[in-house]
C-alpha positions as CSV (number, residue, x, y, z in Angstrom):
1,M,0.0,0.0,0.0
2,A,1.2,3.2,-1.1
3,S,2.4,5.5,2.1
4,E,0.4,9.0,1.9
5,P,2.6,11.9,1.0
6,S,4.1,13.9,4.0
7,L,3.0,17.3,4.8
8,S,6.1,19.0,3.8
9,A,6.2,17.3,0.6
10,S,2.8,18.3,0.1
11,N,3.6,22.1,1.0
12,E,6.6,21.9,-1.3
13,S,4.2,21.3,-4.3
14,I,1.8,24.4,-3.6
15,P,3.2,27.6,-4.8
16,Q,3.4,30.1,-1.9
17,M,1.4,33.2,-2.3
18,E,2.9,36.6,-1.3
19,P,0.5,38.6,1.2
20,P,-1.7,41.2,-0.5
21,P,0.0,44.8,0.0
22,P,-1.6,46.6,3.2
23,A,-4.4,49.0,2.0
24,V,-4.2,52.7,2.8
25,E,-6.4,53.7,5.3
26,R,-9.5,55.9,4.0
27,F,-11.3,58.8,5.6
28,K,-14.6,57.1,6.8
29,Y,-16.5,60.2,5.6
30,S,-15.4,60.7,2.2
31,A,-13.0,58.9,-0.5
32,R,-10.3,61.2,0.7
33,V,-7.2,59.7,2.1
34,F,-5.4,61.7,4.9
35,L,-1.5,62.4,4.2
36,R,-0.8,61.2,7.8
37,S,-2.1,57.8,6.7
38,I,0.4,57.5,4.1
39,L,3.3,59.7,5.2
40,G,2.9,58.8,8.8
41,R,3.7,55.3,8.4
42,A,7.3,53.8,9.7
43,D,8.3,53.3,5.7
44,G,7.4,56.8,4.8
45,G,4.7,55.1,2.8
46,K,6.8,53.0,0.3
47,G,4.7,50.0,1.1
48,L,1.8,51.8,-0.3
49,A,3.3,52.2,-3.5
50,G,1.2,51.4,-6.7
51,Q,-2.2,52.2,-4.7
52,R,-4.8,54.7,-6.0
53,V,-5.5,57.5,-3.8
54,L,-7.4,60.4,-3.8
55,V,-5.9,63.4,-1.9
56,G,-6.6,67.0,-1.3
57,G,-4.6,69.9,0.4
58,W,-3.3,73.2,0.1
59,V,0.1,74.2,-1.9
60,K,2.9,74.7,0.2
61,S,5.1,75.5,-2.8
62,G,5.1,74.6,-6.5
63,V,7.7,74.4,-9.3
64,E,7.4,73.8,-13.0
65,K,10.1,71.6,-14.6
66,Q,10.9,70.0,-18.1
67,K,8.9,66.6,-18.1
68,P,11.5,63.5,-17.6
69,G,12.7,61.8,-20.7
70,V,12.1,64.6,-23.1
71,P,15.3,65.8,-25.0
72,S,16.5,69.3,-23.6
73,S,16.4,70.7,-27.2
74,L,12.4,70.2,-27.1
75,S,12.2,72.1,-23.7
76,P,10.0,75.4,-24.3
77,G,11.7,78.1,-26.1
78,A,14.3,75.5,-27.8
79,A,14.9,75.6,-31.4
80,A,13.3,72.5,-33.2
81,H,15.6,70.0,-34.5
82,P,15.2,69.8,-38.3
83,V,13.3,67.0,-39.6
84,V,14.6,65.4,-42.9
85,K,12.0,63.9,-45.6
86,D,12.9,60.8,-46.8
87,V,13.5,61.1,-50.9
88,T,13.9,58.5,-53.7
89,C,16.7,58.6,-56.3
90,S,14.2,60.0,-59.3
91,E,13.4,63.0,-57.0
92,V,17.2,63.7,-56.2
93,L,17.9,63.7,-60.1
94,I,15.0,65.9,-60.7
95,N,16.2,68.5,-58.1
96,R,19.6,68.3,-59.5
97,L,18.8,68.9,-63.2
98,S,16.8,71.4,-64.7
99,I,15.9,70.1,-67.8
100,L,14.4,67.1,-65.9
101,R,12.6,69.8,-63.6
102,S,11.3,71.3,-66.6
103,I,10.2,68.1,-68.2
104,A,8.5,67.1,-65.1
105,R,6.7,70.4,-64.6
106,I,5.2,69.8,-68.2
107,L,4.1,66.3,-67.2
108,T,2.4,67.2,-63.8
109,G,0.8,70.1,-64.9
110,G,3.3,72.6,-63.3
111,V,3.0,71.3,-59.7
112,C,6.2,69.9,-59.3
113,N,8.6,72.2,-57.5
114,A,12.1,71.5,-56.6
115,L,12.6,69.5,-53.1
116,S,13.9,71.2,-50.1
117,I,16.2,68.5,-49.4
118,G,17.7,68.9,-45.8
119,K,15.4,71.3,-44.7
120,P,12.6,71.0,-42.1
121,A,9.2,69.3,-43.0
122,D,6.3,71.6,-43.2
123,G,3.6,71.0,-40.6
124,P,2.8,72.5,-37.0
125,A,5.5,71.6,-34.1
126,K,4.4,69.1,-31.6
127,P,3.4,70.7,-28.2
128,V,6.0,70.1,-25.4
129,T,4.9,68.8,-22.1
130,T,6.3,70.2,-18.6
131,V,5.4,68.7,-15.0
132,G,4.6,70.4,-12.0
133,Y,5.6,69.3,-8.8
134,L,3.5,70.4,-5.9
135,R,4.2,70.2,-2.2
136,I,1.2,69.9,-0.5
137,S,-0.2,69.5,3.0
138,D,-3.7,68.8,4.3
139,G,-3.0,69.8,8.2
140,S,-3.2,66.0,9.3
141,C,0.7,65.6,9.9
142,A,3.8,67.6,9.8
143,A,5.2,66.2,6.6
144,N,4.0,67.3,3.0
145,L,3.3,65.2,0.0
146,Q,5.0,65.8,-3.3
147,V,2.3,65.5,-6.0
148,V,3.6,65.2,-9.8
149,V,1.0,67.0,-12.3
150,D,1.5,66.6,-16.0
151,S,0.6,69.8,-17.9
152,S,-1.8,68.1,-20.1
153,L,-3.9,67.5,-17.1
154,H,-4.5,71.1,-15.8
155,T,-2.8,74.6,-16.7
156,L,0.2,74.7,-14.3
157,S,0.0,78.2,-13.5
158,Q,-3.2,77.8,-12.0
159,I,-2.1,74.9,-9.2
160,L,1.5,76.3,-8.5
161,P,0.8,79.2,-6.3
162,T,1.5,78.9,-2.7
163,G,-2.2,78.7,-0.9
164,T,-4.1,76.9,-3.8
165,S,-6.1,74.0,-2.7
166,I,-6.3,71.1,-4.9
167,L,-8.1,67.5,-5.1
168,V,-6.2,65.2,-7.0
169,E,-6.6,61.3,-7.7
170,G,-3.2,59.5,-8.8
171,V,-0.9,56.3,-7.7
172,I,1.5,56.3,-4.9
173,A,4.9,56.2,-6.4
174,I,8.6,55.8,-5.2
175,P,10.6,58.8,-6.9
176,K,12.7,57.7,-9.9
177,A,15.4,60.1,-8.5
178,P,16.5,59.8,-4.8
179,G,15.7,63.0,-2.8
180,K,14.1,63.8,0.5
181,Y,10.7,62.5,-0.4
182,A,10.2,58.6,0.2
183,V,7.2,58.4,-1.9
184,E,5.3,60.9,-4.3
185,L,1.9,60.9,-6.0
186,E,1.8,60.8,-9.6
187,A,-1.4,62.6,-10.5
188,E,-4.1,61.1,-13.0
189,K,-6.9,63.6,-12.6
190,V,-7.2,66.9,-11.1
191,L,-10.7,66.9,-9.7
192,Y,-10.7,70.5,-8.1
193,V,-8.7,73.5,-7.7
194,G,-9.4,76.5,-5.5
195,G,-7.2,79.4,-6.9
196,V,-5.5,82.2,-4.9
197,D,-4.4,85.6,-5.9
198,A,-0.8,85.4,-5.5
199,D,-0.2,89.2,-5.2
200,K,-2.6,89.5,-2.4
201,Y,-2.2,86.0,-0.3
202,P,-0.3,87.1,2.8
203,L,1.5,83.9,3.4
204,S,2.7,83.7,-0.4
205,K,6.2,84.3,0.9
206,G,8.6,81.9,2.6
207,L,9.6,81.9,6.1
208,L,7.3,84.3,8.2
209,S,7.7,85.7,11.9
210,R,5.1,84.7,14.4
211,A,4.4,88.3,14.8
212,F,3.6,88.5,11.5
213,L,1.2,85.6,11.4
214,R,-0.8,86.9,14.2
215,A,-2.1,89.5,12.1
216,Y,-3.7,86.9,10.1
217,P,-5.5,84.5,12.5
218,H,-7.9,83.2,10.2
219,L,-4.9,82.1,7.7
220,R,-2.1,81.3,10.0
221,P,-3.2,77.7,10.7
222,R,-1.8,77.1,7.3
223,A,1.9,77.8,8.3
224,S,3.6,74.6,9.3
225,M,4.5,76.0,12.9
226,V,1.0,76.9,13.8
227,A,-0.5,73.9,12.3
228,S,2.0,71.8,14.5
229,I,1.0,74.0,17.7
230,A,-2.9,73.0,16.9
231,R,-2.2,69.3,16.6
232,I,-0.1,69.4,19.9
233,R,-2.8,71.5,21.5
234,N,-5.3,68.9,20.3
235,S,-3.2,66.1,21.6
236,L,-3.2,67.6,25.1
237,S,-7.0,68.3,25.0
238,H,-7.6,64.8,24.1
239,S,-5.1,63.3,26.7
240,T,-6.5,65.6,29.3
241,H,-9.9,63.6,28.9
242,Q,-8.4,60.5,28.7
243,F,-6.7,61.0,32.1
244,F,-9.5,62.0,34.4
245,Q,-11.8,59.6,32.4
246,S,-9.6,56.6,33.0
247,N,-9.3,57.7,36.7
248,G,-12.8,57.6,37.7
249,F,-13.9,61.5,37.1
250,L,-17.0,62.9,35.5
251,N,-16.9,65.5,32.9
252,V,-19.4,68.3,33.8
253,Q,-20.1,71.5,31.8
254,M,-20.1,74.4,34.3
255,P,-21.7,78.1,33.1
256,I,-20.1,80.6,31.1
257,I,-22.1,83.3,32.6
258,T,-22.0,83.9,36.2
259,T,-23.4,86.4,38.9
260,T,-20.9,85.6,41.6
261,N,-17.9,88.0,41.5
262,L,-15.4,86.9,44.1
263,R,-12.3,87.8,42.7
264,N,-11.1,90.0,45.4
265,H,-10.5,93.7,43.8
266,K,-9.9,92.1,40.2
267,K,-12.2,93.2,37.4
268,M,-14.6,90.9,35.6
269,F,-16.3,91.3,32.0
270,E,-19.8,92.2,32.7
271,V,-22.6,90.8,30.8
272,S,-25.4,93.6,30.0
273,I,-28.1,94.7,27.5
274,L,-28.1,98.4,29.1
275,S,-26.6,101.2,27.4
276,S,-23.1,101.7,27.9
277,K,-23.6,105.4,27.8
278,A,-25.8,105.1,30.7
279,D,-23.4,103.0,32.8
280,D,-20.7,105.6,32.2
281,S,-22.6,108.3,33.2
282,L,-23.3,106.5,36.5
283,R,-19.9,105.5,37.1
284,L,-18.8,109.2,36.7
285,A,-21.4,110.2,39.3
286,A,-20.3,107.4,41.8
287,I,-16.7,107.9,41.9
288,N,-15.2,110.9,43.8
289,D,-13.3,113.2,41.7
290,Q,-10.3,113.4,43.9
291,E,-10.3,109.6,44.3
292,A,-10.2,108.9,40.5
293,K,-7.4,111.4,40.1
294,T,-5.4,109.4,42.8
295,L,-6.4,106.1,40.7
296,E,-4.7,107.7,37.6
297,T,-1.8,109.1,39.1
298,I,-1.1,105.6,40.4
299,K,-1.9,104.0,37.0
300,A,0.5,106.4,35.6
301,A,3.1,105.4,37.7
302,I,2.4,101.7,37.2
303,K,3.2,102.4,33.3
304,E,6.5,104.4,34.1
305,K,7.5,101.6,36.4
306,S,6.5,99.0,33.9
307,K,9.0,100.6,31.4
308,R,11.8,100.6,33.8
309,I,11.4,97.1,34.4
310,E,11.5,96.6,30.7
311,E,14.9,98.6,30.4
312,L,16.3,96.5,33.3
313,K,15.7,93.6,31.4
314,R,16.8,94.7,28.3
315,S,20.1,95.7,30.0
316,N,20.8,92.5,31.8
317,S,21.1,94.6,34.9
318,N,21.5,92.7,38.2
319,K,18.9,90.7,39.5
320,E,18.4,92.3,42.7
321,A,17.8,95.6,41.2
322,L,15.2,94.0,38.7
323,L,13.6,92.1,41.8
324,T,13.2,95.4,43.7
325,A,11.6,96.9,40.8
326,L,8.9,94.1,40.4
327,Q,8.3,94.2,44.3
328,D,7.6,98.0,43.8
329,L,5.6,97.5,40.8
330,Q,3.4,94.8,42.6
331,K,2.5,97.1,45.6
332,A,1.4,100.0,43.1
333,N,-0.9,97.1,41.5
334,E,-2.1,96.1,44.7
335,L,-2.8,99.9,45.5
336,A,-4.5,100.4,42.3
337,H,-6.7,97.4,42.8
338,Q,-7.9,98.4,46.2
339,L,-9.2,101.7,44.8
340,E,-10.7,100.2,42.0
341,H,-12.4,97.6,44.3
342,K,-13.6,100.6,46.4
343,H,-15.0,102.5,43.5
344,T,-16.8,99.5,42.2
345,S,-18.5,98.9,45.7
346,I,-19.7,102.6,45.4
347,L,-20.8,102.2,41.8
348,T,-22.8,98.6,43.0
349,K,-24.6,100.4,45.9
350,T,-25.7,103.4,43.6
351,I,-26.7,101.6,40.4
352,K,-27.9,98.1,41.9
353,E,-31.5,98.8,41.3
354,D,-30.9,100.0,37.7
355,F,-29.7,96.4,37.0
356,S,-33.4,95.3,37.5
357,E,-33.8,96.1,33.9
358,N,-30.9,94.0,32.7
359,F,-31.5,90.8,31.1
360,F,-30.7,88.6,34.2
361,G,-32.0,91.3,36.5
362,R,-28.9,91.9,38.1
363,Q,-25.4,92.3,37.5
364,A,-23.7,89.4,35.6
365,Y,-20.2,88.3,34.6
366,L,-18.1,86.3,32.4
367,S,-16.8,83.6,34.7
368,S,-13.2,83.8,35.3
369,S,-13.2,80.3,37.0
370,T,-15.9,77.4,37.2
371,Q,-14.3,76.2,40.5
372,L,-17.3,77.3,42.9
373,H,-19.8,75.6,40.9
374,L,-17.7,72.5,40.1
375,E,-17.9,72.1,44.0
376,S,-21.6,71.5,44.1
377,Y,-21.1,68.7,41.6
378,A,-18.3,67.3,43.5
379,C,-20.2,67.3,47.0
380,S,-22.7,65.2,44.9
381,L,-20.6,63.0,42.4
382,S,-17.3,62.8,44.3
383,C,-14.8,63.4,41.5
384,V,-15.5,65.8,38.5
385,Y,-13.6,68.1,36.1
386,S,-14.9,70.8,33.7
387,F,-12.8,72.0,30.7
388,G,-13.6,75.2,28.9
389,P,-13.2,79.1,28.3
390,T,-12.7,81.5,31.1
391,F,-12.3,85.0,31.2
392,Q,-10.3,87.8,33.1
393,V,-9.6,91.6,32.7
394,E,-5.8,91.4,32.2
395,D,-3.8,94.4,31.5
396,G,-0.4,92.7,31.8
397,Q,1.9,92.1,29.2
398,P,0.4,90.8,26.0
399,S,2.9,88.0,25.6
400,K,1.8,86.7,29.0
401,S,-1.7,87.2,29.4
402,L,-5.0,86.7,27.6
403,A,-8.5,87.9,28.2
404,E,-10.1,84.5,27.0
405,S,-8.2,81.3,28.1
406,W,-9.0,77.5,28.4
407,K,-8.7,75.9,31.8
408,V,-9.3,72.3,33.0
409,E,-10.7,72.6,36.5
410,V,-10.7,69.4,39.0
411,E,-12.6,68.9,42.2
412,L,-12.3,65.8,44.5
413,A,-14.4,65.0,47.2
414,F,-13.1,63.7,50.5
415,A,-9.6,64.8,49.6
416,R,-7.0,66.8,51.4
417,L,-4.2,69.2,50.2
418,E,-2.1,66.4,49.2
419,D,-4.3,64.4,47.3
420,A,-4.9,67.3,45.1
421,M,-1.1,67.9,44.9
422,N,-0.6,64.0,44.0
423,C,-3.3,64.3,41.0
424,A,-2.0,67.4,39.8
425,E,1.4,66.0,39.4
426,D,0.3,62.7,37.8
427,F,-1.9,64.7,35.5
428,L,1.0,66.7,34.4
429,R,3.3,63.5,34.0
430,Y,0.5,61.8,32.0
431,L,0.3,64.7,29.5
432,C,4.1,64.3,28.9
433,H,4.4,60.9,28.1
434,S,1.3,61.2,25.9
435,I,2.7,64.1,23.6
436,I,6.0,62.2,23.1
437,E,3.9,59.0,22.1
438,H,1.4,60.8,19.7
439,C,3.0,63.8,18.4
440,P,6.8,62.8,17.8
441,H,6.9,64.4,14.3
442,D,5.3,67.7,15.4
443,M,7.8,67.6,18.6
444,Q,10.8,67.3,16.3
445,F,9.1,70.2,14.4
446,M,9.1,72.4,17.7
447,Y,12.7,71.1,18.4
448,K,14.0,72.3,15.1
449,R,12.3,75.5,15.0
450,I,11.5,76.7,18.3
451,D,13.3,75.3,21.4
452,N,15.8,72.8,21.2
453,K,15.4,71.7,24.7
454,C,11.6,71.1,24.6
455,I,12.1,67.3,24.3
456,D,14.4,66.9,27.0
457,R,12.3,69.1,29.4
458,I,9.1,66.8,28.6
459,K,10.8,63.9,29.4
460,S,12.3,65.0,32.5
461,M,9.0,66.1,33.8
462,G,7.5,62.7,32.9
463,S,10.2,60.9,34.7
464,S,11.4,62.7,37.9
465,P,9.3,63.6,40.8
466,F,8.4,67.1,41.4
467,A,10.3,69.1,44.2
468,R,8.1,70.1,47.0
469,I,8.7,73.1,49.3
470,S,6.3,75.4,51.4
471,Y,6.0,79.1,50.5
472,T,8.2,79.8,53.8
473,E,10.8,77.6,52.6
474,A,10.9,79.2,49.3
475,V,11.3,82.7,50.6
476,E,14.3,81.6,52.9
477,I,15.9,79.9,49.5
478,L,15.4,83.3,47.9
479,N,16.6,85.2,50.7
480,K,19.9,83.3,50.7
481,R,20.3,84.1,47.4
482,F,19.7,87.6,47.0
483,E,20.8,90.9,49.1
484,E,17.4,92.5,48.4
485,K,15.3,90.4,50.7
486,V,11.7,89.0,50.0
487,E,9.2,90.1,52.1
488,W,7.1,87.1,53.6
489,G,3.5,87.6,52.4
490,T,4.7,88.9,49.2
491,I,3.1,87.1,45.9
492,L,6.4,85.5,44.4
493,S,7.0,87.0,40.7
494,R,7.7,85.2,37.7
495,E,11.3,86.1,38.1
496,H,11.0,84.3,41.3
497,E,9.3,81.2,40.1
498,S,11.7,81.1,37.0
499,I,14.9,81.2,39.7
500,L,13.4,78.2,41.7
501,A,12.1,75.7,38.7
502,D,14.8,76.6,36.2
503,E,18.2,77.4,38.2
504,I,17.8,75.9,41.7
505,Y,15.9,73.0,41.4
506,G,16.0,72.3,37.3
507,R,12.5,70.5,37.5
508,P,9.1,71.5,38.4
509,V,8.2,72.6,42.1
510,I,5.1,72.5,44.0
511,I,5.0,75.5,46.4
512,Y,2.5,74.9,49.0
513,D,0.9,76.6,52.1
514,H,0.8,80.2,50.8
515,P,-0.1,83.3,52.6
516,K,-3.9,83.6,53.1
517,D,-4.1,87.1,51.9
518,S,-2.4,86.1,48.4
519,K,-5.0,83.5,47.8
520,P,-9.1,83.2,47.4
521,F,-11.2,83.5,50.3
522,Y,-12.5,79.9,50.0
523,L,-9.3,78.0,50.7
524,R,-8.9,76.6,54.0
525,V,-6.9,78.2,56.7
526,R,-4.3,76.5,58.5
527,D,-3.8,76.6,62.4
528,D,-1.3,79.3,62.3
529,F,-3.9,81.5,61.0
530,K,-1.5,82.8,58.6
531,T,-1.5,80.4,55.7
532,V,-3.9,78.6,53.5
533,S,-3.7,75.0,52.0
534,A,-3.2,76.2,48.6
535,F,-0.4,75.0,46.1
536,D,1.2,76.2,42.8
537,I,3.2,74.0,40.4
538,I,6.0,76.1,38.7
539,A,7.8,74.4,35.6
540,P,10.8,75.3,33.7
541,K,10.4,77.6,31.0
542,A,6.8,78.2,31.6
543,G,6.4,79.3,35.0
544,K,3.2,78.7,36.8
545,L,1.1,75.6,35.4
546,V,-1.4,74.8,37.9
547,Q,-3.2,76.5,41.2
548,G,-5.0,74.4,43.7
549,G,-5.7,73.7,47.2
550,Q,-8.0,72.3,49.8
551,K,-11.4,74.1,50.2
552,E,-12.7,75.4,53.6
553,E,-15.6,73.2,54.5
554,R,-16.4,74.7,57.9
555,L,-19.0,77.1,57.5
556,D,-18.2,79.7,60.4
557,K,-14.6,79.9,59.0
558,L,-15.8,80.7,55.5
559,I,-18.3,83.3,56.8
560,E,-15.7,84.9,58.7
561,R,-13.4,85.1,56.1
562,G,-15.7,86.6,53.7
563,R,-16.7,89.2,56.0
564,K,-13.2,90.2,56.9
565,L,-12.7,90.7,53.0
566,G,-15.9,92.6,52.7
567,L,-17.7,90.1,50.6
568,V,-21.6,90.4,50.4
569,Q,-22.8,87.1,51.9
570,E,-26.1,87.0,49.6
571,D,-24.0,87.2,46.8
572,Y,-22.4,83.4,47.6
573,D,-25.0,82.3,49.7
574,W,-25.9,79.3,47.7
575,Y,-22.0,78.4,47.9
576,L,-22.4,78.4,51.7
577,D,-25.3,75.8,51.2
578,L,-22.8,73.1,50.6
579,R,-21.4,73.6,53.9
580,R,-24.7,73.8,55.6
581,H,-26.0,70.5,54.0
582,G,-23.5,67.3,54.2
583,T,-20.2,69.5,54.0
584,V,-17.1,67.2,53.2
585,Q,-13.5,67.9,52.9
586,H,-12.7,68.6,49.3
587,S,-9.8,69.9,47.0
588,G,-9.0,70.6,43.6
589,F,-7.1,72.7,41.1
590,S,-7.1,74.5,37.9
591,A,-4.5,74.0,34.9
592,G,-4.3,76.7,31.9
593,L,-4.2,75.0,28.4
594,E,-2.2,77.7,26.9
595,E,0.6,77.7,29.6
596,I,0.7,73.7,29.3
597,V,1.2,74.4,25.4
598,M,3.9,76.9,26.0
599,F,5.7,74.1,28.4
600,V,5.6,71.6,25.8
601,T,6.6,73.5,22.6
602,G,8.8,76.3,24.4
603,L,7.0,79.2,22.9
604,D,7.4,82.4,24.6
605,D,4.4,84.3,23.5
606,I,1.1,83.0,24.8
607,R,-0.8,84.3,21.8
608,D,0.9,81.7,19.9
609,A,-0.8,78.9,22.0
610,I,-4.4,79.7,21.2
611,P,-6.2,79.8,17.9
612,F,-7.8,83.2,18.1
613,P,-6.2,85.1,20.9
614,R,-8.0,88.0,22.9
615,N,-6.4,90.6,24.8
616,R,-6.8,94.3,25.2
617,G,-7.4,95.9,21.6
618,S,-7.3,92.7,19.7
619,A,-10.6,90.7,19.0
620,D,-10.7,91.5,15.3
621,T,-11.7,87.9,14.1
């Protein structure tokens, strides 16, 4: 009986099939393919060679060249090479001998002419084809795709200008000549072209400064740097939700409009449908002329002091003189805030009844923080967070402050100060790991164009524990370093924070237990009656990233603190209800998204960290 063939022998007789090439990932809601699905692959897209795709994007640059394989003599503008017509022997004789030409002319009825042997043949010259090489981006990744378009497909002058939009179908191919592109797209059809006026398009030039791009916020996302920042910001936002959702927090949406103004002498944007002229007249009637003059004098002095500080910074003067000037400016600002608060109080009493005609029946504001409202949900749902815009009237340096900014605000029930500090530290470290994993190409772009230390800084934050010191310890450390002493109770300046995080520790620093007069009234007062359970996280390069603390859960302490600050209890009586009914220890913090973007990218101007920056005198789009 014949034995059965072995399995190995059977396999040898079967031809081995090569696995099919990987299919390109197509966008779910159209036939278009995102460039990141081609260029974001480990092989740069080489494994997709031969596949037909539909891509769209905006032209970053374009150039027209001679079509490969066409002799240079046929390039546009070159003289055509003579084409010689084939002739017979009889035609040569007729051309050479005049008597034969005469006989031939008689026989042919006079239509025989001498041949132009060696001269170009008659007839129209064949059109010469050129090729357009377009570098396009669709915003999905940092890389650009080279698209090769034959002039027979479309008029190249219409698709070459920077800023032109194009939708094209073609085949992914490996370039014939080696270069910086791993693959290119050989166009077969040009399906759509959105033209651009090259003379008026502001981004038609090459490398543009960030200051120039700010003048065109509606167009600047097409700049490579701004597009990378947008993708990094998107990744940070996504990772923020991932972190809190995976750790048991609920996302709740807090109101943008509030009737609670507890900012301690700081202005808030008012929401009103009343006539602004009527409001202005009431303000003028309510404010004493002499005090108004005093306030104006102080504001003028603040401007002069600010100029002096800028001069000291530019002149690289000693840090002691700079810190002294900063402390002087801070005291002037505090005095101005106190006078403004006094005027606001007088105004509120004078015109309170007039707000009955307002839309909400009383004064209302754009919210500068959602923390108070967030506490109401934390005291019911345990752990919550919100993520949205906040508003503040800031007259600081435009490069450092915004009127509208985005914050993630967090609240944990049954939690103390250290719990909130641990959560905030874990959150920032999670963002660092996430951005390295999900935005490697954009971070490489930031490394090359903005800050060559940004990647090392992120990796360091993600791998090292934060330093932790009390406010009192911070003052002692600074006073050992400078002759000009930092007075206890002073709010630490940006320069103070930079010295601690950048120079002394070289890593993020958590500063806790701040003086109670420097922090909001709702933070828990310590047993020393001088400090509150508050903390700030200071990061190298960026400064303050997080502010937080443990809230005051004791009703009597909270009422007493508000009374000392001159707050009207009826304005926040709803907030006191959380202490009257089932009070609980709870803590939280807030983190500014723009500050985190600045830390990650190395940007030095906060207006570049948000799509449409809003500050004084700037809200045109």
